[in-house]
N, CA, C, O and CB atoms as a CASP TS submission, in Angstrom:
PFRMAT TS
TARGET T0000
AUTHOR 0000-0000-0000
METHOD Language model
MODEL 1
PARENT N/A
ATOM      1  N   UNK     1       6.084  -0.934  22.449  1.00  0.00           N
ATOM      2  CA  UNK     1       4.853  -0.290  22.424  1.00  0.00           C
ATOM      3  C   UNK     1       4.289   0.091  21.158  1.00  0.00           C
ATOM      4  O   UNK     1       3.072   0.045  20.979  1.00  0.00           O
ATOM      5  CB  UNK     1       4.928   0.770  23.157  1.00  0.00           C
ATOM      6  N   UNK     2       5.150   0.489  20.207  1.00  0.00           N
ATOM      7  CA  UNK     2       4.750   0.908  18.901  1.00  0.00           C
ATOM      8  C   UNK     2       4.143  -0.357  18.101  1.00  0.00           C
ATOM      9  O   UNK     2       3.239  -0.203  17.280  1.00  0.00           O
ATOM     10  CB  UNK     2       6.008   1.554  18.148  1.00  0.00           C
ATOM     11  N   UNK     3       4.667  -1.539  18.379  1.00  0.00           N
ATOM     12  CA  UNK     3       4.225  -2.841  17.562  1.00  0.00           C
ATOM     13  C   UNK     3       2.766  -3.072  18.003  1.00  0.00           C
ATOM     14  O   UNK     3       1.912  -3.441  17.197  1.00  0.00           O
ATOM     15  CB  UNK     3       5.208  -4.266  17.907  1.00  0.00           C
ATOM     16  N   UNK     4       2.491  -2.834  19.360  1.00  0.00           N
ATOM     17  CA  UNK     4       1.217  -3.109  19.886  1.00  0.00           C
ATOM     18  C   UNK     4       0.091  -2.162  19.320  1.00  0.00           C
ATOM     19  O   UNK     4      -1.070  -2.506  19.099  1.00  0.00           O
ATOM     20  CB  UNK     4       1.301  -3.013  21.375  1.00  0.00           C
ATOM     21  N   UNK     5       0.576  -1.035  19.143  1.00  0.00           N
ATOM     22  CA  UNK     5      -0.423   0.156  18.524  1.00  0.00           C
ATOM     23  C   UNK     5      -0.546  -0.015  17.124  1.00  0.00           C
ATOM     24  O   UNK     5      -1.555   0.389  16.546  1.00  0.00           O
ATOM     25  CB  UNK     5       0.110   1.694  18.745  1.00  0.00           C
ATOM     26  N   UNK     6       0.419  -0.597  16.496  1.00  0.00           N
ATOM     27  CA  UNK     6       0.235  -1.129  15.068  1.00  0.00           C
ATOM     28  C   UNK     6      -0.493  -2.229  14.946  1.00  0.00           C
ATOM     29  O   UNK     6      -0.950  -2.394  13.815  1.00  0.00           O
ATOM     30  CB  UNK     6       1.403  -1.430  14.430  1.00  0.00           C
ATOM     31  N   UNK     7      -0.737  -2.990  15.688  1.00  0.00           N
ATOM     32  CA  UNK     7      -1.471  -4.189  15.620  1.00  0.00           C
ATOM     33  C   UNK     7      -2.836  -3.924  15.989  1.00  0.00           C
ATOM     34  O   UNK     7      -3.744  -4.603  15.511  1.00  0.00           O
ATOM     35  CB  UNK     7      -0.903  -5.225  16.449  1.00  0.00           C
ATOM     36  N   UNK     8      -3.063  -2.939  16.846  1.00  0.00           N
ATOM     37  CA  UNK     8      -4.270  -2.416  17.194  1.00  0.00           C
ATOM     38  C   UNK     8      -4.946  -1.723  15.989  1.00  0.00           C
ATOM     39  O   UNK     8      -6.064  -2.032  15.576  1.00  0.00           O
ATOM     40  CB  UNK     8      -4.083  -1.509  18.325  1.00  0.00           C
ATOM     41  N   UNK     9      -4.186  -0.783  15.479  1.00  0.00           N
ATOM     42  CA  UNK     9      -4.535  -0.026  14.208  1.00  0.00           C
ATOM     43  C   UNK     9      -4.983  -0.923  13.308  1.00  0.00           C
ATOM     44  O   UNK     9      -6.115  -0.787  12.844  1.00  0.00           O
ATOM     45  CB  UNK     9      -3.431   0.740  13.593  1.00  0.00           C
ATOM     46  N   UNK    10      -4.119  -2.033  12.905  1.00  0.00           N
ATOM     47  CA  UNK    10      -4.513  -2.899  11.777  1.00  0.00           C
ATOM     48  C   UNK    10      -5.864  -3.728  12.110  1.00  0.00           C
ATOM     49  O   UNK    10      -6.676  -4.028  11.235  1.00  0.00           O
ATOM     50  CB  UNK    10      -3.292  -3.908  11.447  1.00  0.00           C
ATOM     51  N   UNK    11      -5.985  -4.003  13.234  1.00  0.00           N
ATOM     52  CA  UNK    11      -7.230  -4.801  13.711  1.00  0.00           C
ATOM     53  C   UNK    11      -8.687  -4.091  13.517  1.00  0.00           C
ATOM     54  O   UNK    11      -9.780  -4.606  13.283  1.00  0.00           O
ATOM     55  CB  UNK    11      -7.042  -5.093  15.280  1.00  0.00           C
ATOM     56  N   UNK    12      -8.291  -2.636  13.708  1.00  0.00           N
ATOM     57  CA  UNK    12      -9.464  -1.739  13.635  1.00  0.00           C
ATOM     58  C   UNK    12      -9.723  -1.473  12.124  1.00  0.00           C
ATOM     59  O   UNK    12     -10.847  -1.662  11.658  1.00  0.00           O
ATOM     60  CB  UNK    12      -9.210  -0.352  14.457  1.00  0.00           C
ATOM     61  N   UNK    13      -8.759  -1.065  11.408  1.00  0.00           N
ATOM     62  CA  UNK    13      -8.794  -0.273  10.142  1.00  0.00           C
ATOM     63  C   UNK    13      -8.712  -1.118   8.879  1.00  0.00           C
ATOM     64  O   UNK    13      -9.391  -0.933   7.870  1.00  0.00           O
ATOM     65  CB  UNK    13      -7.653   0.721  10.125  1.00  0.00           C
ATOM     66  N   UNK    14      -7.638  -2.234   9.089  1.00  0.00           N
ATOM     67  CA  UNK    14      -7.041  -2.995   7.782  1.00  0.00           C
ATOM     68  C   UNK    14      -7.341  -4.509   7.896  1.00  0.00           C
ATOM     69  O   UNK    14      -8.012  -4.939   8.835  1.00  0.00           O
ATOM     70  CB  UNK    14      -5.337  -2.796   7.637  1.00  0.00           C
ATOM     71  N   UNK    15      -6.857  -5.281   6.969  1.00  0.00           N
ATOM     72  CA  UNK    15      -7.292  -6.505   6.807  1.00  0.00           C
ATOM     73  C   UNK    15      -6.129  -7.459   7.400  1.00  0.00           C
ATOM     74  O   UNK    15      -6.391  -8.430   8.109  1.00  0.00           O
ATOM     75  CB  UNK    15      -7.654  -6.725   5.322  1.00  0.00           C
ATOM     76  N   UNK    16      -4.788  -7.074   7.029  1.00  0.00           N
ATOM     77  CA  UNK    16      -3.770  -8.012   7.190  1.00  0.00           C
ATOM     78  C   UNK    16      -2.652  -7.342   7.735  1.00  0.00           C
ATOM     79  O   UNK    16      -2.656  -6.115   7.839  1.00  0.00           O
ATOM     80  CB  UNK    16      -3.435  -8.690   5.978  1.00  0.00           C
ATOM     81  N   UNK    17      -1.622  -8.090   8.120  1.00  0.00           N
ATOM     82  CA  UNK    17      -0.280  -7.552   8.650  1.00  0.00           C
ATOM     83  C   UNK    17       0.792  -8.494   8.370  1.00  0.00           C
ATOM     84  O   UNK    17       0.743  -9.684   8.679  1.00  0.00           O
ATOM     85  CB  UNK    17      -0.301  -7.288  10.175  1.00  0.00           C
ATOM     86  N   UNK    18       1.928  -7.832   7.676  1.00  0.00           N
ATOM     87  CA  UNK    18       2.966  -8.599   7.289  1.00  0.00           C
ATOM     88  C   UNK    18       4.024  -8.392   8.555  1.00  0.00           C
ATOM     89  O   UNK    18       4.140  -7.288   9.088  1.00  0.00           O
ATOM     90  CB  UNK    18       3.502  -8.144   5.787  1.00  0.00           C
ATOM     91  N   UNK    19       4.782  -9.547   8.987  1.00  0.00           N
ATOM     92  CA  UNK    19       5.753  -9.350  10.037  1.00  0.00           C
ATOM     93  C   UNK    19       6.591 -10.466  10.331  1.00  0.00           C
ATOM     94  O   UNK    19       6.998 -11.159   9.399  1.00  0.00           O
ATOM     95  CB  UNK    19       5.136  -8.981  11.202  1.00  0.00           C
ATOM     96  N   UNK    20       6.904 -10.733  11.533  1.00  0.00           N
ATOM     97  CA  UNK    20       7.919 -11.700  11.724  1.00  0.00           C
ATOM     98  C   UNK    20       7.376 -12.549  12.907  1.00  0.00           C
ATOM     99  O   UNK    20       6.858 -12.056  13.909  1.00  0.00           O
ATOM    100  CB  UNK    20       9.360 -11.030  12.001  1.00  0.00           C
ATOM    101  N   UNK    21       7.557 -13.935  12.676  1.00  0.00           N
ATOM    102  CA  UNK    21       7.090 -15.049  13.704  1.00  0.00           C
ATOM    103  C   UNK    21       8.474 -15.933  13.674  1.00  0.00           C
ATOM    104  O   UNK    21       8.882 -16.436  12.627  1.00  0.00           O
ATOM    105  CB  UNK    21       5.527 -16.025  13.165  1.00  0.00           C
ATOM    106  N   UNK    22       9.083 -16.055  14.798  1.00  0.00           N
ATOM    107  CA  UNK    22      10.179 -16.970  15.137  1.00  0.00           C
ATOM    108  C   UNK    22      11.054 -16.667  14.021  1.00  0.00           C
ATOM    109  O   UNK    22      11.393 -17.593  13.284  1.00  0.00           O
ATOM    110  CB  UNK    22       9.794 -18.538  15.272  1.00  0.00           C
ATOM    111  N   UNK    23      11.461 -15.492  13.806  1.00  0.00           N
ATOM    112  CA  UNK    23      12.641 -15.072  12.815  1.00  0.00           C
ATOM    113  C   UNK    23      12.379 -15.318  11.172  1.00  0.00           C
ATOM    114  O   UNK    23      13.213 -15.299  10.266  1.00  0.00           O
ATOM    115  CB  UNK    23      13.997 -15.983  13.246  1.00  0.00           C
ATOM    116  N   UNK    24      10.928 -15.554  11.103  1.00  0.00           N
ATOM    117  CA  UNK    24      10.524 -15.993   9.640  1.00  0.00           C
ATOM    118  C   UNK    24       9.333 -14.999   9.121  1.00  0.00           C
ATOM    119  O   UNK    24       8.536 -14.575   9.957  1.00  0.00           O
ATOM    120  CB  UNK    24       9.959 -17.673   9.627  1.00  0.00           C
ATOM    121  N   UNK    25       9.223 -14.675   7.929  1.00  0.00           N
ATOM    122  CA  UNK    25       8.163 -13.872   7.360  1.00  0.00           C
ATOM    123  C   UNK    25       7.002 -14.346   7.709  1.00  0.00           C
ATOM    124  O   UNK    25       6.958 -15.568   7.857  1.00  0.00           O
ATOM    125  CB  UNK    25       8.183 -13.760   6.011  1.00  0.00           C
ATOM    126  N   UNK    26       5.827 -13.613   7.927  1.00  0.00           N
ATOM    127  CA  UNK    26       4.723 -14.206   8.389  1.00  0.00           C
ATOM    128  C   UNK    26       3.531 -13.145   8.162  1.00  0.00           C
ATOM    129  O   UNK    26       3.671 -11.926   8.269  1.00  0.00           O
ATOM    130  CB  UNK    26       4.948 -14.649   9.869  1.00  0.00           C
ATOM    131  N   UNK    27       2.345 -13.807   7.833  1.00  0.00           N
ATOM    132  CA  UNK    27       1.250 -12.900   7.409  1.00  0.00           C
ATOM    133  C   UNK    27      -0.042 -13.225   8.461  1.00  0.00           C
ATOM    134  O   UNK    27      -0.433 -14.376   8.655  1.00  0.00           O
ATOM    135  CB  UNK    27       0.851 -13.200   5.709  1.00  0.00           C
ATOM    136  N   UNK    28      -0.536 -12.246   8.994  1.00  0.00           N
ATOM    137  CA  UNK    28      -1.718 -12.162  10.192  1.00  0.00           C
ATOM    138  C   UNK    28      -2.819 -11.711   9.572  1.00  0.00           C
ATOM    139  O   UNK    28      -2.676 -10.812   8.744  1.00  0.00           O
ATOM    140  CB  UNK    28      -1.449 -11.162  11.465  1.00  0.00           C
ATOM    141  N   UNK    29      -4.003 -12.189   9.818  1.00  0.00           N
ATOM    142  CA  UNK    29      -5.220 -11.595   9.744  1.00  0.00           C
ATOM    143  C   UNK    29      -5.433 -10.546  10.866  1.00  0.00           C
ATOM    144  O   UNK    29      -5.210 -10.904  12.023  1.00  0.00           O
ATOM    145  CB  UNK    29      -6.228 -12.630   9.766  1.00  0.00           C
ATOM    146  N   UNK    30      -5.789  -9.453  10.652  1.00  0.00           N
ATOM    147  CA  UNK    30      -5.674  -8.113  11.629  1.00  0.00           C
ATOM    148  C   UNK    30      -6.517  -8.844  12.990  1.00  0.00           C
ATOM    149  O   UNK    30      -7.550  -9.495  12.839  1.00  0.00           O
ATOM    150  CB  UNK    30      -6.631  -6.386  10.840  1.00  0.00           C
ATOM    151  N   UNK    31      -6.036  -8.663  13.967  1.00  0.00           N
ATOM    152  CA  UNK    31      -6.610  -8.974  15.177  1.00  0.00           C
ATOM    153  C   UNK    31      -6.383 -10.326  15.677  1.00  0.00           C
ATOM    154  O   UNK    31      -6.707 -10.572  16.839  1.00  0.00           O
ATOM    155  CB  UNK    31      -7.922  -8.747  15.099  1.00  0.00           C
ATOM    156  N   UNK    32      -5.863 -11.238  14.938  1.00  0.00           N
ATOM    157  CA  UNK    32      -5.469 -12.587  15.124  1.00  0.00           C
ATOM    158  C   UNK    32      -4.225 -12.575  16.013  1.00  0.00           C
ATOM    159  O   UNK    32      -3.318 -11.813  15.677  1.00  0.00           O
ATOM    160  CB  UNK    32      -5.217 -13.290  13.767  1.00  0.00           C
ATOM    161  N   UNK    33      -4.058 -13.386  17.193  1.00  0.00           N
ATOM    162  CA  UNK    33      -2.808 -13.524  17.814  1.00  0.00           C
ATOM    163  C   UNK    33      -1.794 -14.525  17.028  1.00  0.00           C
ATOM    164  O   UNK    33      -0.579 -14.325  17.056  1.00  0.00           O
ATOM    165  CB  UNK    33      -3.072 -14.002  19.238  1.00  0.00           C
ATOM    166  N   UNK    34      -2.305 -15.480  16.413  1.00  0.00           N
ATOM    167  CA  UNK    34      -1.239 -16.331  15.586  1.00  0.00           C
ATOM    168  C   UNK    34      -1.336 -15.909  14.031  1.00  0.00           C
ATOM    169  O   UNK    34      -2.336 -15.457  13.474  1.00  0.00           O
ATOM    170  CB  UNK    34      -1.555 -18.056  15.743  1.00  0.00           C
ATOM    171  N   UNK    35      -0.121 -16.150  13.478  1.00  0.00           N
ATOM    172  CA  UNK    35      -0.231 -15.780  11.956  1.00  0.00           C
ATOM    173  C   UNK    35      -0.917 -16.677  11.311  1.00  0.00           C
ATOM    174  O   UNK    35      -0.870 -17.821  11.761  1.00  0.00           O
ATOM    175  CB  UNK    35       1.011 -15.653  11.235  1.00  0.00           C
ATOM    176  N   UNK    36      -1.740 -16.416  10.087  1.00  0.00           N
ATOM    177  CA  UNK    36      -2.330 -17.331   9.129  1.00  0.00           C
ATOM    178  C   UNK    36      -1.485 -18.276   8.313  1.00  0.00           C
ATOM    179  O   UNK    36      -1.840 -19.396   7.946  1.00  0.00           O
ATOM    180  CB  UNK    36      -3.029 -16.587   8.250  1.00  0.00           C
ATOM    181  N   UNK    37      -0.183 -17.626   8.040  1.00  0.00           N
ATOM    182  CA  UNK    37       0.979 -18.284   7.436  1.00  0.00           C
ATOM    183  C   UNK    37       2.322 -17.695   7.642  1.00  0.00           C
ATOM    184  O   UNK    37       2.724 -16.535   7.546  1.00  0.00           O
ATOM    185  CB  UNK    37       0.785 -18.364   6.069  1.00  0.00           C
ATOM    186  N   UNK    38       2.910 -18.811   7.952  1.00  0.00           N
ATOM    187  CA  UNK    38       4.682 -18.432   8.030  1.00  0.00           C
ATOM    188  C   UNK    38       5.339 -18.924   7.049  1.00  0.00           C
ATOM    189  O   UNK    38       5.287 -20.124   6.779  1.00  0.00           O
ATOM    190  CB  UNK    38       5.528 -18.995   9.257  1.00  0.00           C
ATOM    191  N   UNK    39       6.030 -18.086   6.396  1.00  0.00           N
ATOM    192  CA  UNK    39       6.850 -18.423   5.191  1.00  0.00           C
ATOM    193  C   UNK    39       8.518 -18.785   5.401  1.00  0.00           C
ATOM    194  O   UNK    39       9.250 -18.286   6.255  1.00  0.00           O
ATOM    195  CB  UNK    39       6.708 -17.149   4.238  1.00  0.00           C
ATOM    196  N   UNK    40       8.877 -19.752   4.415  1.00  0.00           N
ATOM    197  CA  UNK    40      10.377 -20.203   4.817  1.00  0.00           C
ATOM    198  C   UNK    40      11.275 -19.085   4.409  1.00  0.00           C
ATOM    199  O   UNK    40      12.282 -19.365   3.759  1.00  0.00           O
ATOM    200  CB  UNK    40      10.900 -21.633   4.052  1.00  0.00           C
ATOM    201  N   UNK    41      11.050 -18.010   4.680  1.00  0.00           N
ATOM    202  CA  UNK    41      11.980 -16.816   4.558  1.00  0.00           C
ATOM    203  C   UNK    41      12.456 -16.288   5.740  1.00  0.00           C
ATOM    204  O   UNK    41      11.712 -15.608   6.447  1.00  0.00           O
ATOM    205  CB  UNK    41      11.389 -15.748   3.894  1.00  0.00           C
ATOM    206  N   UNK    42      13.838 -16.561   6.108  1.00  0.00           N
ATOM    207  CA  UNK    42      14.307 -15.782   7.263  1.00  0.00           C
ATOM    208  C   UNK    42      14.555 -14.402   6.967  1.00  0.00           C
ATOM    209  O   UNK    42      15.131 -13.941   5.982  1.00  0.00           O
ATOM    210  CB  UNK    42      15.502 -16.333   7.813  1.00  0.00           C
ATOM    211  N   UNK    43      13.881 -13.601   8.264  1.00  0.00           N
ATOM    212  CA  UNK    43      13.992 -12.312   7.866  1.00  0.00           C
ATOM    213  C   UNK    43      15.238 -11.609   7.808  1.00  0.00           C
ATOM    214  O   UNK    43      15.380 -10.498   7.298  1.00  0.00           O
ATOM    215  CB  UNK    43      13.261 -11.675   8.561  1.00  0.00           C
ATOM    216  N   UNK    44      16.428 -12.517   8.526  1.00  0.00           N
ATOM    217  CA  UNK    44      17.663 -12.072   8.726  1.00  0.00           C
ATOM    218  C   UNK    44      18.488 -12.149   7.224  1.00  0.00           C
ATOM    219  O   UNK    44      19.626 -11.680   7.198  1.00  0.00           O
ATOM    220  CB  UNK    44      18.298 -12.956   9.921  1.00  0.00           C
ATOM    221  N   UNK    45      18.010 -12.641   6.185  1.00  0.00           N
ATOM    222  CA  UNK    45      18.418 -12.564   4.939  1.00  0.00           C
ATOM    223  C   UNK    45      17.888 -11.488   4.246  1.00  0.00           C
ATOM    224  O   UNK    45      18.364 -11.253   3.135  1.00  0.00           O
ATOM    225  CB  UNK    45      18.187 -13.652   4.327  1.00  0.00           C
ATOM    226  N   UNK    46      17.029 -10.809   4.662  1.00  0.00           N
ATOM    227  CA  UNK    46      16.493  -9.421   3.961  1.00  0.00           C
ATOM    228  C   UNK    46      17.256  -8.205   4.202  1.00  0.00           C
ATOM    229  O   UNK    46      17.887  -8.190   5.259  1.00  0.00           O
ATOM    230  CB  UNK    46      15.085  -9.053   4.428  1.00  0.00           C
ATOM    231  N   UNK    47      17.324  -7.287   3.524  1.00  0.00           N
ATOM    232  CA  UNK    47      18.046  -5.882   3.662  1.00  0.00           C
ATOM    233  C   UNK    47      17.521  -5.377   5.070  1.00  0.00           C
ATOM    234  O   UNK    47      16.354  -5.437   5.459  1.00  0.00           O
ATOM    235  CB  UNK    47      17.628  -4.723   2.336  1.00  0.00           C
ATOM    236  N   UNK    48      18.644  -4.851   5.779  1.00  0.00           N
ATOM    237  CA  UNK    48      18.227  -4.160   6.992  1.00  0.00           C
ATOM    238  C   UNK    48      16.932  -3.387   7.208  1.00  0.00           C
ATOM    239  O   UNK    48      16.165  -3.554   8.156  1.00  0.00           O
ATOM    240  CB  UNK    48      19.151  -3.322   7.232  1.00  0.00           C
ATOM    241  N   UNK    49      16.792  -2.556   6.246  1.00  0.00           N
ATOM    242  CA  UNK    49      15.383  -1.775   6.241  1.00  0.00           C
ATOM    243  C   UNK    49      14.166  -2.493   6.206  1.00  0.00           C
ATOM    244  O   UNK    49      13.225  -2.089   6.890  1.00  0.00           O
ATOM    245  CB  UNK    49      15.259  -0.919   5.114  1.00  0.00           C
ATOM    246  N   UNK    50      14.050  -3.565   5.460  1.00  0.00           N
ATOM    247  CA  UNK    50      12.905  -4.459   5.239  1.00  0.00           C
ATOM    248  C   UNK    50      12.911  -5.031   6.594  1.00  0.00           C
ATOM    249  O   UNK    50      11.864  -4.846   7.214  1.00  0.00           O
ATOM    250  CB  UNK    50      13.030  -5.560   3.996  1.00  0.00           C
ATOM    251  N   UNK    51      13.910  -5.733   7.250  1.00  0.00           N
ATOM    252  CA  UNK    51      13.933  -6.330   8.516  1.00  0.00           C
ATOM    253  C   UNK    51      13.198  -5.518   9.595  1.00  0.00           C
ATOM    254  O   UNK    51      12.340  -6.023  10.319  1.00  0.00           O
ATOM    255  CB  UNK    51      15.317  -6.551   8.896  1.00  0.00           C
ATOM    256  N   UNK    52      13.608  -4.144   9.667  1.00  0.00           N
ATOM    257  CA  UNK    52      12.960  -3.187  10.682  1.00  0.00           C
ATOM    258  C   UNK    52      11.557  -2.994  10.272  1.00  0.00           C
ATOM    259  O   UNK    52      10.737  -2.980  11.191  1.00  0.00           O
ATOM    260  CB  UNK    52      13.694  -1.764  10.770  1.00  0.00           C
ATOM    261  N   UNK    53      11.178  -2.861   9.218  1.00  0.00           N
ATOM    262  CA  UNK    53       9.689  -2.630   8.808  1.00  0.00           C
ATOM    263  C   UNK    53       8.980  -3.908   9.307  1.00  0.00           C
ATOM    264  O   UNK    53       7.979  -3.840  10.020  1.00  0.00           O
ATOM    265  CB  UNK    53       9.464  -2.410   7.102  1.00  0.00           C
ATOM    266  N   UNK    54       9.507  -5.031   8.926  1.00  0.00           N
ATOM    267  CA  UNK    54       8.781  -6.281   9.251  1.00  0.00           C
ATOM    268  C   UNK    54       8.631  -6.505  10.759  1.00  0.00           C
ATOM    269  O   UNK    54       7.621  -7.051  11.203  1.00  0.00           O
ATOM    270  CB  UNK    54       9.506  -7.479   8.635  1.00  0.00           C
ATOM    271  N   UNK    55       9.637  -6.083  11.559  1.00  0.00           N
ATOM    272  CA  UNK    55       9.561  -6.149  12.871  1.00  0.00           C
ATOM    273  C   UNK    55       8.437  -5.256  13.574  1.00  0.00           C
ATOM    274  O   UNK    55       7.754  -5.539  14.558  1.00  0.00           O
ATOM    275  CB  UNK    55      10.835  -5.841  13.319  1.00  0.00           C
ATOM    276  N   UNK    56       8.437  -4.145  12.826  1.00  0.00           N
ATOM    277  CA  UNK    56       7.368  -3.097  13.393  1.00  0.00           C
ATOM    278  C   UNK    56       6.149  -3.661  12.908  1.00  0.00           C
ATOM    279  O   UNK    56       5.225  -3.401  13.679  1.00  0.00           O
ATOM    280  CB  UNK    56       7.530  -1.492  12.883  1.00  0.00           C
ATOM    281  N   UNK    57       5.773  -4.390  11.837  1.00  0.00           N
ATOM    282  CA  UNK    57       4.789  -4.751  11.260  1.00  0.00           C
ATOM    283  C   UNK    57       4.221  -3.833  10.037  1.00  0.00           C
ATOM    284  O   UNK    57       4.112  -2.615  10.184  1.00  0.00           O
ATOM    285  CB  UNK    57       3.971  -4.942  12.239  1.00  0.00           C
ATOM    286  N   UNK    58       3.915  -4.394   8.994  1.00  0.00           N
ATOM    287  CA  UNK    58       3.539  -3.654   7.744  1.00  0.00           C
ATOM    288  C   UNK    58       2.059  -3.957   7.480  1.00  0.00           C
ATOM    289  O   UNK    58       1.722  -5.067   7.068  1.00  0.00           O
ATOM    290  CB  UNK    58       4.460  -4.090   6.470  1.00  0.00           C
ATOM    291  N   UNK    59       1.178  -2.987   7.714  1.00  0.00           N
ATOM    292  CA  UNK    59      -0.238  -3.129   7.528  1.00  0.00           C
ATOM    293  C   UNK    59      -0.653  -3.080   6.111  1.00  0.00           C
ATOM    294  O   UNK    59      -0.085  -2.256   5.394  1.00  0.00           O
ATOM    295  CB  UNK    59      -0.940  -2.112   8.263  1.00  0.00           C
ATOM    296  N   UNK    60      -1.509  -3.798   5.633  1.00  0.00           N
ATOM    297  CA  UNK    60      -2.065  -4.024   4.215  1.00  0.00           C
ATOM    298  C   UNK    60      -3.445  -4.178   4.280  1.00  0.00           C
ATOM    299  O   UNK    60      -4.018  -4.849   5.137  1.00  0.00           O
ATOM    300  CB  UNK    60      -1.499  -5.230   3.506  1.00  0.00           C
ATOM    301  N   UNK    61      -4.102  -3.427   3.185  1.00  0.00           N
ATOM    302  CA  UNK    61      -5.557  -3.359   3.383  1.00  0.00           C
ATOM    303  C   UNK    61      -6.427  -4.626   2.837  1.00  0.00           C
ATOM    304  O   UNK    61      -7.597  -4.808   3.173  1.00  0.00           O
ATOM    305  CB  UNK    61      -6.038  -2.074   2.682  1.00  0.00           C
ATOM    306  N   UNK    62      -5.685  -5.499   1.929  1.00  0.00           N
ATOM    307  CA  UNK    62      -6.504  -6.483   1.428  1.00  0.00           C
ATOM    308  C   UNK    62      -5.402  -7.591   1.128  1.00  0.00           C
ATOM    309  O   UNK    62      -4.187  -7.407   1.209  1.00  0.00           O
ATOM    310  CB  UNK    62      -7.413  -5.977   0.144  1.00  0.00           C
ATOM    311  N   UNK    63      -6.033  -8.766   0.771  1.00  0.00           N
ATOM    312  CA  UNK    63      -5.192 -10.095   0.633  1.00  0.00           C
ATOM    313  C   UNK    63      -4.366  -9.786  -0.585  1.00  0.00           C
ATOM    314  O   UNK    63      -3.142  -9.920  -0.585  1.00  0.00           O
ATOM    315  CB  UNK    63      -6.129 -11.547   0.423  1.00  0.00           C
ATOM    316  N   UNK    64      -5.001  -9.404  -1.539  1.00  0.00           N
ATOM    317  CA  UNK    64      -4.076  -9.100  -2.800  1.00  0.00           C
ATOM    318  C   UNK    64      -3.013  -8.146  -2.657  1.00  0.00           C
ATOM    319  O   UNK    64      -1.989  -8.306  -3.321  1.00  0.00           O
ATOM    320  CB  UNK    64      -4.852  -8.584  -3.918  1.00  0.00           C
ATOM    321  N   UNK    65      -3.142  -7.078  -1.794  1.00  0.00           N
ATOM    322  CA  UNK    65      -1.993  -6.306  -1.443  1.00  0.00           C
ATOM    323  C   UNK    65      -1.061  -6.949  -0.842  1.00  0.00           C
ATOM    324  O   UNK    65       0.083  -6.636  -1.175  1.00  0.00           O
ATOM    325  CB  UNK    65      -2.246  -5.308  -0.718  1.00  0.00           C
ATOM    326  N   UNK    66      -1.207  -7.919   0.104  1.00  0.00           N
ATOM    327  CA  UNK    66      -0.487  -8.741   0.990  1.00  0.00           C
ATOM    328  C   UNK    66       0.282  -9.446   0.076  1.00  0.00           C
ATOM    329  O   UNK    66       1.510  -9.368   0.116  1.00  0.00           O
ATOM    330  CB  UNK    66      -1.295  -9.608   1.915  1.00  0.00           C
ATOM    331  N   UNK    67      -0.376 -10.211  -0.848  1.00  0.00           N
ATOM    332  CA  UNK    67       0.433 -11.199  -1.763  1.00  0.00           C
ATOM    333  C   UNK    67       1.322 -10.598  -2.663  1.00  0.00           C
ATOM    334  O   UNK    67       2.299 -11.228  -3.070  1.00  0.00           O
ATOM    335  CB  UNK    67      -0.427 -12.034  -2.591  1.00  0.00           C
ATOM    336  N   UNK    68       1.043  -9.201  -3.095  1.00  0.00           N
ATOM    337  CA  UNK    68       1.946  -8.385  -3.914  1.00  0.00           C
ATOM    338  C   UNK    68       3.233  -8.088  -2.971  1.00  0.00           C
ATOM    339  O   UNK    68       4.393  -8.170  -3.374  1.00  0.00           O
ATOM    340  CB  UNK    68       1.173  -6.971  -4.433  1.00  0.00           C
ATOM    341  N   UNK    69       2.909  -7.785  -1.854  1.00  0.00           N
ATOM    342  CA  UNK    69       4.125  -7.483  -1.021  1.00  0.00           C
ATOM    343  C   UNK    69       5.000  -8.646  -0.655  1.00  0.00           C
ATOM    344  O   UNK    69       6.231  -8.616  -0.679  1.00  0.00           O
ATOM    345  CB  UNK    69       3.714  -6.850   0.233  1.00  0.00           C
ATOM    346  N   UNK    70       4.238  -9.701  -0.306  1.00  0.00           N
ATOM    347  CA  UNK    70       4.981 -11.060  -0.200  1.00  0.00           C
ATOM    348  C   UNK    70       5.810 -11.422  -1.230  1.00  0.00           C
ATOM    349  O   UNK    70       6.906 -11.887  -0.917  1.00  0.00           O
ATOM    350  CB  UNK    70       4.115 -12.133  -0.082  1.00  0.00           C
ATOM    351  N   UNK    71       5.478 -11.292  -2.600  1.00  0.00           N
ATOM    352  CA  UNK    71       6.116 -11.612  -3.710  1.00  0.00           C
ATOM    353  C   UNK    71       7.237 -10.809  -3.706  1.00  0.00           C
ATOM    354  O   UNK    71       8.216 -11.331  -4.239  1.00  0.00           O
ATOM    355  CB  UNK    71       5.354 -11.500  -4.850  1.00  0.00           C
ATOM    356  N   UNK    72       7.384  -9.747  -3.284  1.00  0.00           N
ATOM    357  CA  UNK    72       8.740  -8.902  -3.250  1.00  0.00           C
ATOM    358  C   UNK    72       9.653  -9.620  -2.253  1.00  0.00           C
ATOM    359  O   UNK    72      10.821  -9.837  -2.575  1.00  0.00           O
ATOM    360  CB  UNK    72       8.512  -7.264  -2.752  1.00  0.00           C
ATOM    361  N   UNK    73       9.210  -9.980  -1.125  1.00  0.00           N
ATOM    362  CA  UNK    73      10.035 -10.672  -0.318  1.00  0.00           C
ATOM    363  C   UNK    73      10.559 -12.046  -0.694  1.00  0.00           C
ATOM    364  O   UNK    73      11.710 -12.405  -0.447  1.00  0.00           O
ATOM    365  CB  UNK    73       9.424 -10.749   0.793  1.00  0.00           C
ATOM    366  N   UNK    74       9.589 -12.843  -1.347  1.00  0.00           N
ATOM    367  CA  UNK    74       9.789 -14.169  -1.522  1.00  0.00           C
ATOM    368  C   UNK    74      10.632 -14.370  -2.788  1.00  0.00           C
ATOM    369  O   UNK    74      11.194 -15.452  -2.960  1.00  0.00           O
ATOM    370  CB  UNK    74       8.490 -14.876  -1.566  1.00  0.00           C
ATOM    371  N   UNK    75      10.748 -13.360  -3.697  1.00  0.00           N
ATOM    372  CA  UNK    75      11.656 -13.476  -4.802  1.00  0.00           C
ATOM    373  C   UNK    75      13.029 -13.513  -4.821  1.00  0.00           C
ATOM    374  O   UNK    75      13.629 -13.617  -5.890  1.00  0.00           O
ATOM    375  CB  UNK    75      11.452 -12.647  -5.492  1.00  0.00           C
TER
END
C-alpha cells in the first residue's frame, strides 16, 4: 500500500520516480504505468538500504535530479 501512495504522491507533486522494474533500476515519469527507461543494473547488486528505498520508490522533482541520483547507482 505504501508504494501505491508514493506513486500517487509523485504523480500529483513530482515529476519522476526511481524504482525497480523486473529486478532492474528504472525511471518513471510520474503517473505513468510503464518506466521510461530500465537500466542494466540489477538492484540485487546494490546495498540493502538502496534496494529497500528503490523498492518503495524514490521520488525526484526534476529530470536533472533523477540523472544525478542515477549516476550514483550506475557508477
